[in-house]
Each structure stands twice: as structure tokens, then as C-alpha cells.
N, C-alpha and C positions, 0 to 999 in steps of 0.2 A: 354770756348768752341767758338770757333767763329759759326757764322752760318755757314750752310753745304747746298751745293742744289747741286742737280745732276738730268740729263737729259738724258732721255733714247732716241733710235732710234726712239721709235713709237712718241715724242714731249712729252711723260709724264714724268713727274720730281716727285722728291723727296724734300724736306728743313727741315732740323733739324736746332735749336736754343734752348738755355739754358734759362730757369730761374728759377734762386737758381738751387733745389733740381728738379726741373721737366727739362726732355727732351719735348720739342715739337719736331710734325710732322707732314706734310700737305704730304697727297700724292694725286697726280692728276693725272686722266686719262684722255690721252686726245682720241675723238675718232672724226669720218669724216674723212676729208679731210686731215689728218694731214700732209704728205712729204708741204703739199702745204700751212700747219696751222692750227693746229684742229678745227673745230665749232663746236665742242659738251663738254663740260668739266663734270666730277667728280671730288669734294674736297674731302676727307675726313683727321678732324685736330685728331691727337690724342695726347695726354700726357702720357708717361712714367714714373712712379714717381722710380726714384733711389732709394730710401731709402725703400721703399716696394716692389717696382720693380710690383705695379699694374699698367696695362693698363687701359683707359678709354676714351671712343670714343667719345669727347667734343661733336664735329658737322660733319656735313658731307651736301652739297650738290650738288645734282643730277645734272646733265644735263635734261633741261626743267623746273628748279625750279628758281625763280630768288632769289637770297639773298634780305633779308626785311630790311640791313643797309644798310646806307652810306659805311661804308669801307667794305671791308671781314674780317670776322673772323682773329685774328693774325696779319692783314694785309698781308696778303698772301692771292693769285696773289696780288699784285700792280704795281700802276703804279703814286702816289704821286697827283691823279687825281684830281684837282681845283675843278669837279661838286658837291661834297657832301654839298660845300660851298656856299648856295645864297647869304651872303654877306660875309663884312670884320666880321662883328660882329659874326659873324656864322664861322670863322674860328678862330676869338679867343676863342666862347666858347668851340670849339672841344680841346683847348690847356687843357682847366679844368674837363674833361671827366673823367669819373669813369672808363674806360676802358684805359688799358694801349695803345694798340694798338689806338686806336681814339688818343690818344695824340701825341701819335709818326706818325700816318701820318701827324695831325693839323703842328709840329714841320715842316715835309719835307716840306711841300706845303710854310708857310711863308716864313721859311730859300729861300728857292727859288725864292718867291715874291720880295726879298732884296737884291737879285742878280744882276746881270748882266744879267740873262735870258730874253729876251724877247718877248719870244709867249711858251704857252705849248710844256711840254718837252718832253711829250710824244703821240706816239697815234693820229696818224693823223687823223681829221673828231669828233674822240672822246670827245674832249674838245671845245668848244667856244673862240675864239680868242677874239672877243667881252668882255667877262667876263673876259679872262685871264687879260686883260686889266683897267678891271675896280675894280679887287682884286689886280693890282699891285700896280692903281695908288694910290688906298685905302690903301695898307703899307705902301709906301716910302710916304704918305702925311701926315703919323702921326707914320715918320718913329721912333721915340723915342720909344713912343707906340709897340710898333711893336719887338724893341729890348727888349725892359721890359718887355715884357709876351714870349719871350725864354730867356730873364736874366731867369726869374722865373723858367723857366723848368730843371734849374744848381736844386735846389731841388728837382725836382720831385723824389715820391716812388720808383718809376721806375728805377735801376742802367741804363739804356738801355737807355733809354728818356732822362736821366741825362748827360747821356755820347754823347749822339746826337746832344743834344744841345749845349755841350762844343764845340762840330768839327766845328758847322756851325756858331758858335762865333768867334771861333779862325777863317773862315775861311775866314768870312765877314768883320773884324776888322782889321787883320793884326794883334790883338793881342793876348798870349800867356800864357795867366794867370790864375790859376787851375780852377780845377773845383768844384763842389759838393753848401752845403747851403754854409761855411765856406767864398766862395770866389766872393756871391752873393754881399756884399758892393764896392770889389774892382771894380766889373763887373760895377755895378750903379754910380759911380766913373765915371767909361770910358764914360760912357754915356753923362753922363753931359758936357761934349768935345767935341761929336757932332754933330754936325747943324740940326736942325729940318731935314731940305731939302734938 
């Protein structure tokens, strides 16, 4: 089932996506001056198990409280911010996090650093242009290592993370090799043809 997002007139929104037998819902309720851009937000993260019909409130983040992690739960909402990564090494570490949404977020950020992007892609003023340049310079300076990190995600235990890595690899390389763990040797063979810089 594809992702589904629906926005209400008051700025609130609902997001739905599927992970195996579970349907995950994110309910976001906006407040404050929503016609101009909501200034207050409550987020509720709910799982519906399609086999047992059980509903679980996984997490909630109410207005005035700060999310304790660097990436929002289930990476929703997201701007694919570079802010969670103080260094290139921390970005690479994010690709191996035990939480699938951290790995997904890191795949987005690393792939965008390898692309033609010339500055932070979302949220003017939220992300430092100089920090973006540092990360991009590091990713391009270690180009093969960066691509190898994306190639490794083709075998990710979460199929959505693996699919995302494949989409970015195809887009960045212009190659249309298959995905999945079995395709990793073919992608690594291509990587040997890639100039280091």
C-alpha cells in the first residue's frame, strides 16, 4: 500500500503507510495562526495491526515538548534535515541505526548530498549552508565510500529502506540494475568504474 497523506483546512494532517501487517498512522494537529502557518503542533503515532485488529498509541509529541531524538518518530514530519549529522561519520552511522526511520532519513540525506543539490533543500534558516557544504564536500571527497554505503542499504532488513536506496542509486548513476541483496555485487562492479572524485 502506498503512503497516503491528507491535509485538513486547518493545517492538520494525517499520514498513513504500511509496514508488513501493520498500518501506521500519524495524526498531526496544528494550532496557533494556521492560516499563516501553524505555530503549535501535536503529533500522535498510532499502529493498527491488520491481523489482530489491535490499535496501539506508539508515541505522542504534544505542543511545548521537545522530541528527544534527532529524527522524528517514523521520520514524520520530515524535511530530510542535515541537522542530525554533526559530521560525515555520524551520517554514515545513521545508515546502520537499529531504527528503520533513522536509516531511511540517512539514505535521503546522503543521496541528496551526492546529487546536484547546492544548498539545504528545505526550511530556509533551519539548516546551516556552511554545514551543508562541509557534509557535501565530505560525501563527494569520499565518493566511492558514499556510494558503497548506499549500495549496502540494498540489503536493508526494511524493504522500504532498500527500495529507497535503489531508487536513489538508479537516479544518481543512470544505471537500472536490479535491487535486493543479490544485486549488490553488480552495483559494486559498477562502483569500481566510478572516478574517486
